[in-house]
VEXGUVEX-727866 format. One record per residue: residue number from 0; residue in one letter; y negated, z negated, x negated of N, C-alpha, C, CB in turn. Coordinates in Angstrom, 2 decimals, decimal comma, m for minus. Glycine has a CB too. Layout:
! residues N
R; NUM; A; Y; Z; X; Y; Z; X; Y; Z; X; Y; Z; X
...
***
This chain:
! residues 180
R; 0; X; m52,26; m68,60; m166,84; m52,84; m69,74; m166,96; m54,71; m70,00; m166,46; m52,52; m69,95; m168,45
R; 1; X; m54,99; m68,67; m166,89; m56,51; m68,79; m166,39; m56,49; m68,78; m165,05; m57,48; m67,67; m166,84
R; 2; X; m55,66; m67,91; m164,49; m55,82; m67,73; m162,97; m55,90; m68,97; m162,20; m54,68; m66,97; m162,40
R; 3; X; m54,89; m69,66; m162,91; m54,43; m71,35; m161,78; m55,56; m72,18; m162,30; m52,50; m72,47; m162,20
R; 4; X; m56,38; m72,18; m162,93; m57,52; m72,75; m163,47; m58,39; m72,37; m162,44; m57,91; m72,31; m164,88
R; 5; X; m58,47; m71,31; m162,08; m59,50; m71,04; m161,37; m59,14; m71,38; m160,16; m59,95; m69,82; m161,47
R; 6; X; m58,49; m70,90; m159,32; m57,92; m71,80; m158,34; m58,01; m72,75; m158,01; m57,18; m71,95; m158,33
R; 7; X; m57,70; m73,86; m158,99; m57,84; m75,28; m159,03; m59,24; m75,71; m158,90; m57,29; m75,80; m160,24
R; 8; X; m60,04; m75,13; m159,55; m61,56; m74,81; m159,82; m62,01; m75,06; m158,24; m61,93; m73,01; m160,52
R; 9; X; m61,35; m73,85; m157,87; m61,84; m73,37; m156,58; m61,81; m74,63; m155,54; m60,90; m72,11; m156,07
R; 10; X; m60,30; m74,86; m155,21; m59,77; m75,75; m154,32; m60,37; m76,94; m154,17; m58,59; m75,98; m154,59
R; 11; X; m60,71; m77,73; m155,23; m61,19; m78,97; m155,80; m62,59; m78,93; m155,70; m60,77; m79,22; m157,20
R; 12; X; m63,73; m77,63; m155,93; m65,03; m77,53; m155,66; m65,22; m77,04; m154,14; m65,66; m76,62; m156,68
R; 13; X; m64,22; m76,88; m153,13; m64,12; m76,67; m151,58; m63,95; m77,93; m151,03; m62,94; m75,75; m151,09
R; 14; X; m63,02; m78,82; m151,90; m62,96; m80,09; m151,36; m63,86; m80,92; m151,44; m62,13; m80,64; m151,72
R; 15; X; m64,65; m80,65; m152,56; m65,82; m81,79; m152,86; m67,39; m81,13; m151,81; m66,21; m81,81; m155,09
R; 16; X; m67,20; m79,88; m151,71; m68,18; m79,13; m151,05; m68,28; m79,67; m149,42; m67,76; m77,50; m151,21
R; 17; X; m66,83; m79,87; m148,65; m66,52; m80,21; m147,63; m66,76; m81,50; m147,77; m65,41; m79,82; m147,26
R; 18; X; m66,33; m82,42; m148,70; m66,89; m83,93; m148,28; m68,39; m84,11; m148,64; m66,04; m85,17; m149,11
R; 19; X; m68,88; m83,60; m149,31; m70,44; m83,18; m149,62; m71,28; m83,28; m148,42; m70,59; m81,66; m150,15
R; 20; X; m70,57; m81,93; m147,18; m71,14; m82,25; m145,86; m70,82; m82,70; m145,12; m71,42; m81,70; m145,30
R; 21; X; m69,81; m83,89; m144,93; m69,06; m84,78; m144,38; m70,36; m86,12; m144,40; m67,49; m84,96; m145,32
R; 22; X; m70,03; m86,60; m145,75; m70,32; m88,04; m146,05; m71,96; m87,88; m145,55; m69,99; m88,55; m147,89
R; 23; X; m72,32; m87,09; m145,44; m74,40; m87,62; m145,48; m74,52; m87,95; m143,55; m76,12; m85,40; m146,16
R; 24; X; m73,46; m86,85; m142,76; m73,08; m87,14; m140,96; m72,25; m88,30; m141,10; m72,08; m85,78; m139,97
R; 25; X; m71,77; m88,84; m141,65; m71,05; m90,75; m141,78; m72,10; m91,45; m141,97; m69,90; m91,29; m143,22
R; 26; X; m73,02; m91,32; m143,12; m73,94; m92,06; m143,74; m75,45; m92,44; m142,56; m74,30; m91,09; m145,18
R; 27; X; m75,68; m91,31; m141,57; m76,33; m91,30; m140,76; m75,96; m92,10; m139,54; m76,52; m90,22; m140,66
R; 28; X; m74,65; m91,99; m139,57; m73,99; m92,77; m138,44; m74,05; m94,20; m138,67; m72,55; m92,39; m138,25
R; 29; X; m74,45; m94,40; m139,37; m73,75; m95,57; m139,51; m75,40; m96,55; m140,19; m72,08; m95,29; m140,73
R; 30; X; m76,51; m95,63; m139,93; m77,89; m96,32; m140,61; m77,92; m96,01; m141,62; m78,12; m97,67; m140,73
R; 31; X; m77,30; m95,93; m142,67; m77,46; m95,57; m144,14; m78,87; m94,58; m144,68; m76,05; m94,75; m144,48
R; 32; X; m78,41; m93,80; m143,64; m79,43; m92,45; m144,01; m79,12; m91,87; m145,72; m81,40; m93,09; m143,90
R; 33; X; m80,10; m90,86; m145,93; m80,40; m90,55; m147,17; m80,25; m91,72; m148,52; m81,75; m90,08; m146,98
R; 34; X; m80,61; m92,73; m148,04; m80,88; m93,75; m149,44; m79,71; m93,33; m150,19; m80,88; m95,63; m149,19
R; 35; X; m79,15; m93,47; m149,81; m77,54; m93,37; m150,39; m77,24; m91,92; m151,61; m76,36; m93,06; m148,73
R; 36; X; m77,88; m91,09; m151,04; m77,63; m90,08; m151,78; m76,32; m89,66; m151,88; m78,08; m90,29; m152,86
R; 37; X; m75,58; m89,37; m150,34; m74,12; m89,14; m149,77; m73,58; m87,81; m150,39; m74,11; m89,02; m148,05
R; 38; X; m74,58; m86,81; m149,88; m74,28; m85,66; m150,37; m74,18; m85,63; m151,75; m75,08; m84,81; m149,97
R; 39; X; m74,84; m86,03; m152,93; m74,85; m85,85; m154,18; m73,87; m86,52; m154,99; m75,96; m86,10; m154,55
R; 40; X; m72,71; m87,51; m154,43; m72,01; m88,06; m154,84; m70,82; m87,10; m154,76; m72,04; m89,22; m154,34
R; 41; X; m70,04; m86,27; m154,29; m69,32; m85,49; m154,15; m69,90; m83,91; m155,03; m69,12; m85,58; m152,66
R; 42; X; m70,86; m83,88; m155,14; m71,49; m82,73; m156,31; m70,88; m83,56; m157,71; m73,70; m82,57; m156,31
R; 43; X; m71,35; m84,28; m157,87; m71,46; m85,33; m158,78; m69,93; m85,57; m159,57; m71,99; m86,65; m157,92
R; 44; X; m69,19; m85,88; m158,58; m67,76; m85,87; m159,19; m67,38; m84,21; m159,05; m66,56; m87,01; m158,24
R; 45; X; m67,41; m83,46; m158,56; m66,94; m82,02; m158,67; m67,44; m81,79; m160,15; m67,62; m80,89; m157,46
R; 46; X; m68,31; m82,24; m160,81; m68,74; m81,87; m161,98; m67,71; m82,47; m163,38; m70,25; m82,37; m161,95
R; 47; X; m67,01; m83,38; m162,64; m65,98; m84,21; m163,60; m64,97; m83,36; m164,02; m65,27; m85,45; m162,93
R; 48; X; m64,63; m82,55; m162,19; m63,07; m82,15; m162,16; m63,00; m80,65; m162,86; m62,41; m82,10; m160,43
R; 49; X; m64,04; m79,99; m162,72; m64,02; m78,49; m162,48; m65,14; m77,95; m163,51; m64,39; m78,08; m160,81
R; 50; X; m64,72; m76,82; m164,26; m65,65; m76,32; m165,07; m67,33; m75,80; m164,46; m64,85; m75,20; m165,65
R; 51; X; m67,97; m75,94; m165,50; m69,86; m75,69; m165,08; m70,30; m74,96; m164,24; m70,75; m75,13; m166,04
R; 52; X; m68,97; m73,39; m164,50; m70,00; m72,50; m163,40; m69,48; m73,14; m161,99; m69,73; m70,46; m163,43
R; 53; X; m68,41; m73,27; m162,14; m68,06; m74,10; m160,49; m69,52; m75,33; m159,97; m66,12; m75,42; m160,79
R; 54; X; m68,83; m76,33; m160,89; m70,28; m77,15; m160,55; m71,61; m76,59; m160,26; m70,64; m77,94; m161,62
R; 55; X; m72,11; m75,95; m161,16; m73,15; m75,48; m160,84; m73,30; m74,77; m159,49; m73,42; m74,81; m161,79
R; 56; X; m72,52; m73,57; m159,21; m72,73; m73,07; m157,90; m72,34; m73,90; m156,74; m72,09; m71,90; m157,80
R; 57; X; m71,63; m74,69; m156,65; m71,30; m75,45; m155,43; m72,28; m76,64; m155,85; m69,55; m75,86; m155,18
R; 58; X; m72,80; m77,23; m156,32; m74,11; m78,24; m156,46; m75,62; m77,38; m155,87; m74,31; m78,72; m158,41
R; 59; X; m75,54; m76,34; m155,91; m76,32; m75,36; m155,63; m76,31; m74,96; m154,43; m76,15; m74,46; m156,30
R; 60; X; m75,18; m74,69; m153,74; m75,20; m73,94; m152,44; m74,68; m75,14; m151,63; m74,22; m72,46; m152,35
R; 61; X; m74,11; m76,18; m151,52; m73,98; m77,37; m150,67; m75,46; m78,00; m149,94; m73,32; m78,49; m151,66
R; 62; X; m76,05; m78,04; m150,68; m77,49; m78,70; m149,60; m77,79; m77,50; m148,91; m79,16; m79,32; m150,49
R; 63; X; m78,07; m76,05; m149,03; m78,60; m75,44; m148,43; m77,63; m74,70; m147,27; m79,27; m74,79; m149,29
R; 64; X; m76,43; m75,04; m147,73; m75,71; m74,48; m146,59; m75,33; m75,67; m145,36; m74,31; m73,78; m147,24
R; 65; X; m75,87; m77,10; m145,90; m76,22; m78,58; m145,13; m77,06; m77,91; m143,90; m77,31; m79,90; m146,22
R; 66; X; m77,98; m77,54; m144,90; m79,41; m77,76; m144,30; m79,64; m76,31; m143,09; m80,77; m77,73; m145,86
R; 67; X; m78,40; m75,67; m142,92; m78,70; m74,00; m142,54; m77,39; m74,47; m141,44; m78,40; m72,31; m144,11
R; 68; X; m76,62; m75,44; m141,42; m75,50; m75,84; m140,48; m75,81; m77,03; m140,00; m74,17; m75,90; m141,04
R; 69; X; m76,79; m77,86; m139,96; m76,95; m79,70; m139,60; m78,61; m79,69; m139,52; m76,22; m81,10; m141,22
R; 70; X; m79,24; m78,77; m140,11; m80,93; m78,93; m140,22; m80,87; m80,34; m140,99; m81,94; m79,03; m138,48
R; 71; X; m80,22; m80,86; m142,26; m80,13; m81,59; m142,64; m79,66; m81,33; m143,86; m79,75; m82,18; m141,97
R; 72; X; m80,55; m81,90; m145,78; m81,41; m82,01; m145,80; m82,46; m80,50; m144,99; m81,36; m82,47; m147,08
R; 73; X; m83,95; m81,10; m144,49; m84,83; m80,48; m143,88; m85,16; m79,18; m145,01; m86,03; m81,54; m143,49
R; 74; X; m85,30; m78,00; m144,28; m85,95; m76,76; m145,06; m87,41; m77,11; m145,51; m86,01; m75,38; m144,07
R; 75; X; m88,06; m77,61; m144,42; m89,96; m77,59; m144,99; m89,68; m79,04; m143,98; m91,66; m75,78; m144,26
R; 76; X; m90,39; m80,34; m144,91; m90,94; m80,00; m146,09; m89,91; m79,88; m147,20; m91,95; m80,94; m146,40
R; 77; X; m89,62; m78,86; m148,22; m88,60; m78,23; m149,32; m87,18; m79,19; m149,38; m89,44; m78,23; m151,02
R; 78; X; m87,02; m80,30; m149,03; m85,94; m81,03; m149,53; m84,50; m80,29; m149,64; m85,84; m82,21; m148,68
R; 79; X; m84,12; m79,24; m149,02; m82,87; m78,87; m149,44; m83,18; m77,82; m150,74; m82,02; m78,21; m148,15
R; 80; X; m84,44; m77,43; m151,18; m84,51; m76,75; m152,27; m84,27; m77,47; m153,50; m85,62; m76,17; m152,29
R; 81; X; m85,21; m79,10; m153,06; m85,02; m79,95; m154,42; m83,62; m80,54; m154,62; m86,03; m81,18; m154,46
R; 82; X; m82,84; m80,56; m153,49; m81,57; m81,06; m153,65; m80,76; m79,99; m154,39; m80,98; m81,46; m152,32
R; 83; X; m80,90; m78,60; m154,28; m80,09; m77,69; m154,61; m79,98; m77,85; m155,97; m80,44; m76,46; m154,19
R; 84; X; m81,29; m77,76; m156,70; m81,58; m77,75; m158,30; m81,02; m79,48; m158,18; m83,66; m77,31; m158,99
R; 85; X; m80,99; m80,49; m157,79; m80,62; m81,69; m158,34; m78,97; m81,29; m158,30; m81,21; m83,12; m157,43
R; 86; X; m78,35; m81,05; m157,19; m77,41; m81,08; m156,87; m76,54; m79,92; m158,22; m77,53; m80,83; m155,30
R; 87; X; m77,30; m78,94; m158,57; m76,40; m78,28; m159,90; m76,65; m78,73; m161,08; m76,58; m76,85; m160,16
R; 88; X; m77,71; m79,57; m161,19; m78,00; m80,26; m162,31; m76,86; m81,27; m162,43; m79,39; m80,87; m162,25
R; 89; X; m76,63; m81,85; m161,46; m75,77; m83,20; m161,42; m74,46; m82,56; m162,04; m75,50; m83,97; m159,71
R; 90; X; m73,80; m81,58; m161,09; m72,76; m80,93; m161,34; m72,46; m80,25; m162,97; m72,86; m79,98; m160,31
R; 91; X; m73,28; m79,80; m163,00; m73,57; m78,99; m164,72; m73,16; m79,80; m165,36; m75,08; m78,63; m165,41
R; 92; X; m74,72; m80,45; m165,64; m74,37; m81,43; m167,07; m73,12; m82,41; m167,16; m75,60; m82,48; m167,31
R; 93; X; m72,92; m82,57; m165,96; m71,15; m83,68; m166,14; m70,38; m83,04; m166,86; m70,03; m84,00; m164,70
R; 94; X; m70,33; m81,51; m165,92; m69,13; m80,65; m166,39; m69,34; m80,26; m168,08; m69,08; m79,12; m165,37
R; 95; X; m70,71; m79,66; m168,72; m70,76; m79,57; m169,69; m70,83; m80,52; m170,43; m71,32; m79,00; m169,80
R; 96; X; m70,89; m81,64; m170,48; m70,62; m83,17; m171,26; m69,35; m83,83; m171,29; m71,42; m84,25; m170,66
R; 97; X; m68,84; m83,75; m169,79; m67,34; m84,55; m169,95; m66,54; m83,74; m170,15; m66,74; m85,34; m168,85
R; 98; X; m66,04; m82,39; m170,05; m65,50; m81,14; m170,63; m64,01; m82,08; m170,24; m66,04; m80,55; m172,57
R; 99; X; m63,42; m82,56; m169,73; m62,00; m83,19; m169,27; m61,39; m84,38; m169,97; m60,96; m82,16; m169,38
R; 100; X; m62,57; m84,93; m170,41; m62,21; m86,25; m171,70; m62,86; m87,52; m171,11; m63,08; m85,94; m173,51
R; 101; X; m61,63; m88,11; m170,90; m62,40; m89,79; m170,10; m63,00; m90,17; m171,12; m61,35; m91,28; m169,51
R; 102; X; m62,79; m90,12; m172,35; m63,73; m90,78; m173,41; m65,48; m90,60; m173,06; m63,35; m89,99; m174,98
R; 103; X; m65,23; m89,42; m172,65; m66,61; m88,61; m172,84; m67,63; m89,63; m171,61; m66,37; m86,51; m172,31
R; 104; X; m66,82; m89,74; m170,35; m68,00; m90,55; m169,20; m69,10; m91,15; m169,15; m67,69; m91,39; m168,68
R; 105; X; m68,99; m92,20; m170,08; m70,42; m92,55; m170,55; m71,21; m92,31; m171,41; m70,55; m93,40; m170,70
R; 106; X; m71,34; m91,07; m171,44; m72,15; m90,10; m172,28; m72,60; m89,08; m170,82; m71,04; m89,18; m173,78
R; 107; X; m71,53; m88,44; m170,45; m71,67; m87,41; m169,14; m72,67; m88,04; m167,89; m69,96; m87,14; m168,42
R; 108; X; m72,07; m88,80; m167,74; m72,47; m89,66; m166,35; m74,26; m90,31; m166,17; m71,27; m91,21; m166,40
R; 109; X; m74,51; m91,12; m167,13; m75,87; m91,09; m167,42; m76,78; m90,03; m167,17; m75,97; m91,28; m168,54
R; 110; X; m76,15; m89,15; m168,25; m77,12; m88,14; m168,88; m77,17; m87,21; m167,21; m76,33; m87,09; m170,64
R; 111; X; m76,13; m86,84; m166,90; m76,48; m86,31; m165,87; m77,07; m86,44; m164,68; m75,92; m86,04; m165,73
R; 112; X; m77,26; m88,39; m164,17; m77,73; m88,91; m163,22; m79,45; m88,98; m163,68; m76,90; m90,25; m162,92
R; 113; X; m79,66; m88,93; m164,94; m80,90; m89,10; m165,51; m81,50; m87,85; m165,08; m80,91; m89,37; m167,03
R; 114; X; m80,77; m86,35; m165,81; m81,72; m85,20; m165,55; m81,66; m85,09; m164,26; m81,45; m83,88; m166,19
R; 115; X; m80,73; m85,13; m162,96; m81,04; m84,64; m161,93; m82,16; m85,46; m160,96; m79,85; m84,42; m161,41
R; 116; X; m82,18; m86,44; m161,51; m83,09; m87,10; m160,94; m84,52; m86,92; m161,86; m82,54; m88,53; m160,75
R; 117; X; m84,77; m86,41; m162,57; m86,07; m85,37; m163,43; m85,82; m84,26; m162,88; m86,06; m85,09; m165,22
R; 118; X; m85,21; m83,58; m162,44; m85,12; m82,12; m161,68; m85,55; m82,15; m160,41; m83,75; m81,53; m161,56
R; 119; X; m85,07; m83,82; m159,93; m85,73; m83,72; m158,84; m87,11; m83,94; m158,65; m85,21; m84,36; m158,17
R; 120; X; m87,50; m85,11; m159,33; m89,09; m85,38; m159,97; m89,98; m83,68; m159,96; m88,88; m86,11; m162,05
R; 121; X; m89,54; m83,00; m160,91; m90,07; m81,82; m161,23; m89,98; m81,12; m159,84; m89,33; m81,11; m162,44
R; 122; X; m89,32; m80,75; m159,61; m89,01; m79,81; m158,51; m89,90; m80,27; m157,29; m87,39; m79,82; m158,15
R; 123; X; m89,66; m81,34; m156,97; m90,23; m81,99; m155,68; m91,77; m81,91; m155,66; m89,79; m83,55; m155,57
R; 124; X; m92,10; m82,34; m157,39; m93,77; m82,14; m157,52; m94,16; m80,77; m157,10; m94,35; m82,32; m159,11
R; 125; X; m93,12; m79,52; m157,88; m93,77; m78,34; m157,64; m93,93; m77,68; m156,04; m93,04; m77,44; m158,52
R; 126; X; m92,62; m78,05; m155,41; m93,06; m77,52; m153,94; m93,79; m78,29; m153,13; m92,02; m77,22; m153,11
R; 127; X; m93,82; m79,47; m153,43; m94,85; m79,89; m152,66; m96,08; m79,44; m153,20; m94,85; m81,24; m152,50
R; 128; X; m96,46; m79,49; m154,42; m97,61; m78,67; m154,62; m97,71; m77,24; m154,22; m97,86; m78,71; m155,86
R; 129; X; m96,99; m76,76; m154,09; m96,89; m75,27; m153,23; m97,04; m74,95; m152,28; m96,09; m74,73; m153,09
R; 130; X; m96,57; m76,07; m151,14; m96,81; m76,14; m149,79; m98,11; m77,03; m149,49; m95,55; m76,69; m149,11
R; 131; X; m98,68; m76,99; m150,66; m100,29; m78,33; m150,13; m99,46; m79,36; m149,48; m101,84; m77,66; m148,56
R; 132; X; m98,60; m79,86; m150,14; m98,24; m81,54; m149,70; m99,01; m82,69; m150,67; m96,38; m81,86; m149,93
R; 133; X; m99,03; m83,55; m150,62; m99,34; m84,59; m152,01; m98,22; m84,80; m152,97; m99,72; m86,14; m151,58
R; 134; X; m97,96; m83,93; m154,38; m97,13; m83,56; m155,06; m96,74; m85,13; m155,80; m97,64; m82,30; m155,89
R; 135; X; m97,86; m86,07; m156,23; m97,74; m87,30; m156,54; m96,92; m88,06; m155,54; m98,97; m87,80; m156,72
R; 136; X; m97,14; m88,12; m154,42; m96,70; m89,23; m153,36; m95,00; m88,72; m153,37; m97,68; m89,10; m151,53
R; 137; X; m95,17; m87,74; m152,72; m93,79; m87,14; m152,36; m92,54; m87,17; m153,85; m94,21; m85,33; m151,81
R; 138; X; m93,10; m86,90; m154,75; m92,53; m87,21; m155,85; m91,80; m88,34; m156,11; m93,28; m87,15; m156,58
R; 139; X; m92,71; m89,19; m155,83; m92,64; m90,84; m156,00; m91,40; m91,47; m155,08; m94,21; m91,60; m155,41
R; 140; X; m92,07; m90,58; m154,10; m90,76; m91,38; m152,99; m90,01; m91,21; m152,94; m90,55; m91,49; m151,90
R; 141; X; m89,63; m90,22; m153,41; m88,06; m88,87; m153,26; m87,48; m89,87; m154,13; m88,06; m86,72; m154,07
R; 142; X; m87,90; m90,16; m155,67; m87,09; m91,40; m156,62; m87,17; m92,70; m156,09; m87,68; m91,62; m158,10
R; 143; X; m87,83; m92,63; m155,86; m87,94; m94,68; m155,17; m87,06; m94,69; m154,19; m89,64; m95,42; m154,25
R; 144; X; m87,06; m93,58; m153,31; m85,81; m93,50; m151,99; m84,28; m93,75; m152,48; m85,77; m91,80; m151,22
R; 145; X; m84,67; m92,88; m153,71; m83,15; m92,55; m154,80; m82,27; m93,55; m155,05; m83,44; m92,15; m156,33
R; 146; X; m83,19; m94,63; m154,95; m82,54; m95,81; m156,37; m81,14; m96,32; m155,99; m83,62; m97,51; m156,62
R; 147; X; m81,11; m96,71; m154,15; m79,52; m97,30; m154,00; m78,67; m95,87; m154,51; m79,03; m97,87; m152,03
R; 148; X; m78,96; m94,93; m154,61; m77,80; m93,80; m154,12; m77,42; m93,74; m156,02; m78,61; m91,79; m153,03
R; 149; X; m78,43; m93,77; m156,64; m78,12; m93,76; m158,33; m77,18; m94,68; m158,61; m79,34; m94,14; m159,31
R; 150; X; m77,48; m96,18; m157,81; m76,55; m97,40; m158,24; m75,53; m97,28; m157,76; m76,89; m98,68; m157,95
R; 151; X; m75,21; m96,24; m156,39; m73,84; m95,89; m156,28; m73,39; m95,36; m157,02; m73,50; m95,35; m155,48
R; 152; X; m74,10; m93,78; m157,28; m73,27; m92,90; m158,41; m72,69; m93,64; m159,67; m74,24; m91,78; m159,02
R; 153; X; m73,85; m94,84; m160,11; m73,22; m95,34; m161,15; m72,09; m96,35; m160,95; m74,14; m95,83; m161,88
R; 154; X; m71,90; m96,49; m159,82; m70,28; m97,47; m159,84; m69,56; m96,98; m159,61; m69,88; m98,52; m159,10
R; 155; X; m69,24; m95,81; m158,66; m68,27; m95,08; m157,85; m67,76; m94,09; m159,13; m69,01; m94,24; m156,35
R; 156; X; m68,65; m93,31; m159,50; m68,19; m92,39; m160,47; m66,95; m93,12; m161,34; m69,48; m91,94; m161,42
R; 157; X; m67,58; m93,88; m162,49; m66,49; m94,55; m162,75; m65,22; m94,89; m162,52; m66,71; m95,08; m162,74
R; 158; X; m65,15; m95,44; m161,45; m63,44; m95,67; m160,60; m63,02; m94,66; m160,29; m63,24; m96,46; m159,22
R; 159; X; m64,05; m93,50; m159,57; m62,89; m92,29; m159,41; m62,90; m91,61; m160,68; m63,19; m91,10; m158,16
R; 160; X; m63,08; m91,44; m161,16; m63,04; m90,61; m162,60; m61,52; m91,18; m163,63; m64,82; m91,09; m163,60
R; 161; X; m61,91; m92,56; m163,01; m61,04; m93,22; m164,05; m59,52; m93,26; m163,05; m61,77; m95,01; m164,61
R; 162; X; m59,50; m93,60; m161,58; m58,47; m93,01; m160,89; m57,52; m92,14; m161,20; m58,84; m92,58; m160,14
R; 163; X; m58,44; m91,03; m161,17; m57,74; m89,78; m160,98; m57,45; m89,00; m162,41; m58,63; m88,89; m159,99
R; 164; X; m58,07; m89,72; m163,15; m57,63; m89,49; m164,77; m56,28; m89,15; m164,99; m57,81; m90,77; m165,66
R; 165; X; m55,65; m90,45; m164,37; m54,00; m90,89; m164,23; m53,20; m89,70; m163,71; m53,73; m92,21; m163,09
R; 166; X; m53,75; m88,66; m163,10; m53,13; m87,19; m162,45; m53,88; m85,77; m162,84; m53,25; m87,28; m160,70
R; 167; X; m53,84; m86,31; m164,63; m54,58; m85,41; m165,09; m53,97; m84,05; m164,93; m54,89; m85,73; m166,35
R; 168; X; m52,54; m83,84; m164,68; m52,56; m82,25; m164,22; m52,90; m81,88; m163,18; m51,52; m81,64; m164,20
R; 169; X; m53,05; m82,76; m162,14; m53,24; m81,94; m160,73; m54,75; m81,39; m160,92; m53,06; m83,02; m159,16
R; 170; X; m56,00; m82,50; m161,05; m57,21; m82,45; m161,13; m57,77; m82,09; m162,30; m57,62; m83,41; m160,78
R; 171; X; m57,59; m81,93; m163,57; m58,63; m81,48; m164,71; m58,20; m80,10; m164,91; m58,59; m82,38; m166,20
R; 172; X; m59,39; m79,40; m165,15; m59,52; m78,23; m165,07; m59,23; m77,60; m166,83; m60,98; m78,04; m164,32
R; 173; X; m59,07; m78,21; m167,48; m59,17; m78,15; m168,94; m59,04; m79,13; m170,04; m60,17; m77,78; m169,12
R; 174; X; m58,25; m78,47; m170,89; m57,63; m79,50; m171,81; m59,24; m80,66; m172,34; m56,71; m78,40; m173,42
R; 175; X; m58,86; m81,80; m172,80; m59,91; m82,66; m173,42; m60,24; m82,01; m174,80; m59,41; m84,22; m173,59
R; 176; X; m61,48; m82,33; m175,16; m61,46; m81,88; m176,09; m61,76; m82,51; m177,57; m62,02; m81,10; m175,75
R; 177; X; m61,22; m82,20; m178,90; m61,44; m83,43; m179,92; m62,67; m83,59; m179,79; m61,08; m83,29; m181,43
R; 178; X; m62,81; m85,14; m180,33; m64,24; m86,04; m180,40; m64,35; m84,89; m181,57; m64,33; m88,14; m180,83
R; 179; X; m65,94; m85,23; m181,80; m66,68; m83,95; m182,57; m66,91; m85,10; m183,83; m68,43; m83,04; m181,65
***
């Protein structure tokens, strides 16, 4: 049973990682660019379908893989590092709070998005300071630029989780936890 869950988490994480690598290219081709945080949307969704370690690993790895493969997000200024932190926080918090229980969606989603954005603020500030860039300006710019992406996450994730929760045996990697 544990092996099947691990395989399921691996396959779902790989599919979400692939989507997180392709979506930004599609958004950039249509002129929407990074304002909608297209890479982070599948990484957030991944947290609702896999266990915490898989969500953390996928969220941290994909921005770095994308940077090495496509040059986006850039390694300098250190946007890829900040996005790796945000991706790990988004997926990890969603996985930890949701735990396969659709009733926890409105606890997990806002918490994951808020903590993800806070991690971006902190990591952008720190990395900008370390690289001798203006930390306040860089942090504010990253947060303001991502507001349309936050709106997209809050709109799309509930719809996707609701639609996919009907397919419980296929997507969810752990049983719902009883309400405390």
